[in-house]
N, C-alpha and C positions, 0 to 999 in steps of 0.2 A: 628718423630711423624707422618708425612704424610704417610710414608711407613707402620708403624704399623697400622694406620687407614685403609689403603687399604687392608692389609693382613687380618685384623679382619673382614672387610666388605665381603671379598671374602669367608672367612671361614663360616661366618654367612649365606651367600647366599647359599653356598653348603649344609649346615645343616639345612636350614630353620629356623634358630634360630634368635631371635631379635638382631638387631645391637646395638652398644653401644649408638647410638643417640636416640634409642627408649626406653632406660632404664632410668627411673628417678632415680637420685642419690641424697641422702639426703644431706641437708646443714650441715655444720660442727656443731658438738654438743658442747655447752658450757662446758659440763661435761668433755670433753676431754682435756680441758686446764689444764696445770699443771701436766699432767700424765707423768710418767717416759718415757724416750726415748725408742722406740722399738728396738729390737735386730737388729744388722747390718745385711743387706742382706735380710731382710724381705720386703714384699710389703709395710708395714707400714713405714719402714725406707726410702724406695725409695720415698714414697709419702709425707715424712715429717710429718707423724703422722696425717695429716688432714683426718677426717673420709670420706669426699666425695672423696678425692684423693685416699684413701685406698680402697674404694669400686670400683672406676674406675680402679684401678690397679688390683684388684681381677678379674674384668670382663675381662680386657685386657689379663690377664694371664691364663684365663680359658682354660682347655684342649680343643683340637679341637673337641672332641666328649664328650657330657655330659654322665654321668653314675655314677660317685662316689657320694655317699650320706653321709656316715659317714665321720667325720673328714674333711669336706669341709667347708670353710668359708660361713656363711649364705648368705652374699651378693652375692657371686659367684653363689650359688645354686639358689637363687632367681632370678638372672639375666637370668639364663637358662630358668626359668619358667615365666618370666615377660610378655609373650604374653597372659597369662591367669590371673594371680594375682601376685602381688609383694610378694609372699609368697612361700617358697619351696614347690613343689608339694607333697612331701612325707607328710608334715604337713597338707596341704590342704586336700589331699585325706583321711588321717586317721581321721581328724576332722569331715569331712562330713560323712564318714562311721559310726563313733561312734555316731554322732548326730541322724542318722537314726536307728541305731541298738544296741546302747550300753548304752543309757541313764539310763536304769533301771537295769543294771547289778550290782550286789552287789559287792562292793569293787573294782570297776573299778578305775584305777590309783594307788590304794593302793598296789595291788598285783603285783609282778614282772612278773607274767605269766610264761609260758613255755619258757625256754631259747632257745630250739630248734625251737619252733614256731616263736619266735621274730627273731631269726637269719634268718629263711626262709623268713619272711616278709621283712626285711631290704635287704636281698639278691635280692629279686624280684625288689625292687626299685633301687638297684645298677645296675642290668642288664638292666632295662628299666625304665627311669625316669617318664614314664607315665603309669606304671603298675597299675593294678586293684587289690584291696584286694580280695583274693579268697572267693567265697561263703562258708558259714559255718564257717568262722573264729571266734575265741573267742574274744569278745570285750576286755577282759582282756589282751590278747596278743597284740591286736592292740594299746590299750593305753600304754602298756609297750614299744611298738616300738616307740611311740612318745617320751617317756622319754629317751629311748636309743639314739634317734637322738639328743635330746637336750644335753645329757651328752657328746656326742661325738663332739660337736662344739668346734673348736679351741678357741673360745671366747664365754663366756656365752650369752644367749639371752639378758639379761639386761645389758651386757657390763661390762668390768673391771672398766671403768671410773666412772660408776654410782654405783658401789658396796657399797662404803661407804655411799653414799646419800640414797640408798635403805634401808640399815641397820638403818641409822639415822631416816628415816621416819617411820620405823617399831617400833622404840623405843620411839619416842616422838611425831610425827605429821603424822598421817595416811593420812590426806588430801594431804600431800606433795607427796605421792606416785603417785597420779593421775598426778600431774604436771610433775614428772619425766618421765612419758611415752611420754610427748611431746618432750623430749630431745633425744629420741631414733632416730637413722637413719630410714628412711622410711621403708625399708624392715623389720627391726626388730620390729618397731611399728606395722606394719601390721600383722606380724607373731604373736606377742603378743596378738593383738586384736582377731585374729582367734582362738587362744587357749583359751583366756578368754571367747569368745562367747560360745565355747563348755562347759567350766567348769561351766559357769553360768547356762547352761541348765542341766547339770548333777546335780548341787546342788539343782535345783528346784525339783529334783526327790529323795531327801535325805530320805524321809520316806521309800522309796522302796529300793534304792541302798546303804543306810547307808553311803553316802559320802556327807557331807555338805561342805560348803565353807571352813571351818577350816580344815577338813580332806583332801580336795583336795589341799589346800595351803601347808599343811605339807608334802604331798606326792610329790609335784612338785617343791616346793621352792628350794631345794638343786640342782635340775637339771636346774634351770633357772638363778641362780645367785651364783657365787663363786669368791673369791678374786684372784689376780694375783698369789698368792702363790700356788694355785691349789685347786682342789675339795677335799672335805672330802671323804675319802674311805667309802665304804659301812660298813665296820667293825666299823668305828668311828660313823657313823650315827646310826648303830644298838645299840652301847653303849649309845648314847644319848637317843635313843628311849626307851631303857630298863630303864634308870633312870627316864625318863619322865613318863613311864607307871607305875612305882612303885609309883610315887607321885600321879598320876591321878586315880589309882585303887580305886574303890569305890565312885568316884566322880559322880555327876549327869551328864547326857548328853549321857549316853551310848545308848539311844534310837536312836540317830542319828549316832552312831558309832564313836563318837569323843574321848571317854575315851580310853586312852592307845595309841593314835595315836603318831607316831614319831613327836616330837616338837609341839604336840597339846597344851601342857601347860608347856612350858619350864620355865616359871617364877616359877612354883610350884615344879619343880624338886629339890630334896635336893641338896642345893649348896655344901654341904660337899662331897657328892658322886661324883659330877661332878668335884669338885676341886681335889679330890684325883686321879681322872682319867686324870687330866690335860685338861679337856674338858669344863671348865666353860665358857671361852670366846667364844669357838666354839658354845656352846649351846645357848648362848645369841644371837649370830649373826644368827643362824638358826632360832631361835624363832622370831627375828625381821623381817627376810625375810618372814617367815610364816604370820606374822601379816600384812605386806604390801601387799602380794599376796591375802590374804583373803579379805582385803579391796577392791582391784581391782575386785575380783570375785563378791563380794556382791553389788558393785556399778557399775557394768559393764554398765548397761543401761544408767546411768547418765553420766559416764565418756566418753562413745563413742556414745552418742545420736545422734550427727550430722553425723556420718559415721559408724553406727553399721554394723558389718560384718555379712552378711547373710550366714547361713549354709543350705539354702534350696537346694533341689536336683538340681534345674536349674542353680544354681550358678556355678556348675562345667562346664557348657556348655557355659558360657559367653566368 
C-alpha cells in the first residue's frame, strides 16, 4: 500500500494532477447494500463493493496520463478534474457553454444533433481534458455531446444500486427522488447538480426553446438511469416514443413542445400496443424515470438551495 501511495504521488507530481489525498471520496451509499456481487477481477470486486473503496480504486488505477473521456468511470474522470470541481470537466465545460449560448435554442437536448459534430467535440475532450468548445458550435451538438458522455458511462449517473428506487419514486412518491440524490457518491451528486442547474435554466426558456421540464426529462432520463441488464437501444426507445406520440397526438400542451415527446405521457400510451411490442414494462420504467427527473428539474432551487451549482462564467476559473 505504501509503495502504491508513493508511486501515485510521484505520478501526480509529474503530471500536476491532484493526489489521492486531495480528492474527496464519498461515504458508502446505503443503496448499495444488498446489490449483487461485482464481476471477479473488477475494481469493485477488489474493493469489496464499497462505493468509497471503489472510487479510491478507480483513482489509484487511473492511467498515468488523463485523456480518455468516453467509457471511463465517472469517479475516475472527476478525480482528474478535482482541482477545479468534483465534476468531469467535459460535463462542466458543456454545461457552462450551453448556459451562456444555448438556453434559447429550440429542441436543445431533444435532437441528437450532427453525429460528425458530436464525434469531433468528444474527440477534442479525448485529446485534451481541458479543451475548449470551438466558437460557432451548434448548441444542439454540444447538448448531444453531454448525452453521449452520459450514455457511455460504465455505470449510469444515478447508479445501478438506485435504479429500482428511482423508478419507485417516479411511480409513487416524487418527493423521494430528492432524498435519493443524497445517497449518491459525491462526484455523482455534484455532476447531477451541475446538469440539473442547466436543465432548470433551459426549462425557464420553454416558451422560446419549446423544451419544458417534462420534455428535458424525457430526453435525458434514459441516458441517466438504466438497469444492470443494460440500456435500452435507440430502436426500442423510438418504438416507445412512437406509441407515446400516437396517444399524445392532439393533446393540449403542444405550445411547450411536450406533445409527442418520447415518454412524455407513457401512462397514456395504448397498453395493448406496448404489450404487443413486449415493451409495456420498459415503457413504465422510462416513464417513471421521466417523472422523477422532471420533479428534480422543477424543484432544483429547493432541493439544492444550500449548495446551488453556479453556472456563471467566473465559476470555470475557480
